[in-house]
C-alpha positions, 0 to 999 in steps of 0.5 A: 901727181899733177897739181892745179894752180892754187885758188883762193879758199877758206875752211868751208870749201866743198866739191859738189857730189858730181865733181862739177863745182867747188863751193867756197864761203869767203867773208860776206860771199859764197863763190861757186867755181866750175871745176873744169875751167877753175873759173867762178861761175857765181858769186853770191853775197851773203847777209852779215848774220849768215856769213858771220856764223855758218853752222851748215854748209852742204850740197844737194845730192843732185849737185844743183842746190847748195844750202847755207844755214846759221842758227835761225836762218836757212838759205838755198841757192842754185848752181844752174839758175841764178833766179832761184833763191830760197830763204827760210826764216824761223823754221822752228816756229820760234819755240826752239833752236835748230839742231840739225839741217839736211836735204830731204828726198829731193833738192826741193826738200829741207829737213829741220830738226828742232832742239829737244827732239820736239819735231822734224819739219820737212819744208818743200821749197817748190810749194812753200809748205811745211809738214811737222812730225813730232818727237823724232828720237835722234836730233843731235847733229852727231846722231840725227842721221841714224834716226831717219833713212830714205829708201833707195829709188822710191825715196820714201822717208822712214823715221824713228820716233819715240812716244810714251816710252816706246820706239815707233817706226813710220814709213811716209809717202813721197811729197805729201809725207802721209803715213803708209805704215807705222808700227812698234818694233821689237826694241827697248831702246833702238839706236838707228834705222837704215835701208839696204842700198838696193831698197829691199831691207830695212834694218833697226838695231838695239841699244848695246846694253841689250846685247846683240839684237838686230831686226830686219824688215821687208820693204812693207814693214813686216819682220823678216829676221832677228839676229841675236849676235855672233855664233860662239865658235871657240871657248873664248866666245862663250860669254860674247852674249854677255858683253855689249852689243852692236856699236855700228852698222854699214851696208856695202854698195850692192846690198849683199852684205851688212857689217856689224861692229861691237865693243870688242875687236870683232866684226861680223858680216851678214850675207843677204838675203838670209841675214846669216853670218858669212864672215867673222873676224877679230883684229889680232894683236900681231900680224905677219906678212904673207903672199896675200897680206901686205903690211905697210908702215909709215916711216921718216926717211932721210934724203940727200939734203939731210931732211926727212920725208915720209914714205911707206915701208913694207914689213917683212916680219911679224909686227904688233900695231901700236895701241892707245898709249894714254891710259884713261883717267878715273873720270873718263871711260876707255873707248873700245870696239870698232869705230870705222867700218867702210866698204869700197865702191865694189862692195868687196873690200871692208876697211876697219879701225878699232879704238885701242889701235888708233893708228892702224887701218885693216882692209879685209877682202870679203870675197876671199875672206882674208885680211888683205892689207894692214896700214900703220901710220904715225898718228891717230886716224881721223877719217877714211874715204873710199873713192865714190866711183873707182874700186879699191882706192882709199884716202886716209887722213890723220888728226895730229898737227904734223899730218894736217898737210898730208893725205895717205892713199892706198890701192892694191895694185900700186907697188907702194902706197902714196903719201901726198904732201900738200905743204910744198904746193901751198903758197908759203910752204905752210898749211894754215888752219883747218884742212879739208881733203875730198875725192873729186867725182870727175869724169876723168880716167884718173882719180882726182881730189880737192885739198884746202886749208883756210886760205888756199885750195888746189886740185890734184890728179893721181896720174902721170903727164902721159896719162891723158887729160886732166879734170880741169883745164887752164882758162884763157888769160884774163884779169886775175888776182894774186891767186890767179883767178878771174877778178869778179865784177861788182855786178856779179855780187848782187845779193841774191835776196835783192833779185825780184824774180818769179823763181824766188821762194820765201818761207817766212813763218811756219806758224799755223794753228790748223792741224791736219791728220794724215793717215792711210790705215796704219796701226799707229795712225793716231800717233802722228799729227802733222801741221801743214803750212802755206806761205 
């Protein structure tokens, strides 16, 4: 492992999708740092009402824009153009609060979901216009992403709405958002929509109370296949249709398989283009190591100094992964079923976690249809992330106090999985506040990641000194502060809204009484009414 120097940070610190920049919100300003040089390339002053309470902080997919938003204000900045600045005031027309904000089909589109699901506003920064779509079904931050999906390549918006007690799916053109097709799906209470990664299939799934029901549509909106749940293979499976249905779905990157998890320990894989079951597996209560299955346990091992350090030890006999120890109270329902499904970059490995075994990650090989590895940790697993470009490399984060400074890494070719303890790298030897760990999508041959607590951040390369260059390089010596970073000139901290250049965009008010109907001959044309606004 090779570590960078420590940099000033906060609990809101994010690397860009392409790994070229690191954005950090500090008191009253937004710093954008170049990964390669570790130097700050932009320091943007934030208004007091925004810096005091940041609710949304995210990068565009292109890594050229960054969005910072609070309850009533949305600001967008550019990493490459210092003259660009967008300020969206009153995006919900003053009727409700903002519930969810994200980038749309491009870096120039912002999607704003209003409270109570009143409307979805798609704001175009290049034209200063907005289009409203009424009654999106999902709008709460935790589930809003399930209610809309952009088709890969063409970037057509597909939206799930609900009107008159019925679900409606609509497909919209890019830029103008006109409806190209809309229809009532064969659902009673749809729980989400998602496009396959190749853009060939649109999938919608039914509420778990309605059993296992999944509907696959072609790209032009025609029903192609209905899946009604796993096929009963044993006597124990006879009553599977009587249980709760789909809990979550996950496509692999190549679009060849779709994983479905329900409220049991079962996971089903559907193969494309037939949508037939290619693999069914159940998380067992005990596992035995074999030549093809590695079982790793996190353990505390004493060292020569009498202290303890964490490392993985391979199991040599049958082991039972620990189950959830705290029984639910009378007022809380027990959580069951799969709550993590994630494919690696190659699309051949699937990592899963089930609610009743919260400290265990299961890794399945869908090519050979076997269980590849079982990783048992000390604490409940909060998050797993496969590397975005490197196959079969997994990052695991746990949620208890002792694990805040730890990152667990697994790769099948390693002799032993790695545990990176960032506590020893942070000044003072103690992590403070919320911690963040993200893969760095760099062009380096060796994988790298960013780690940050509420005061400091650093980069780490998973490599040895003889493995070549790092994703970063130390800058030339110059005026530095106590964190080793370049001291910013006050000239660099001019508030973005003080710049009076032609690239500025301001969407001050989205109020207009003019209604414009958009349609293109679909069955549901009268369902959708849009408002266009011009600043």
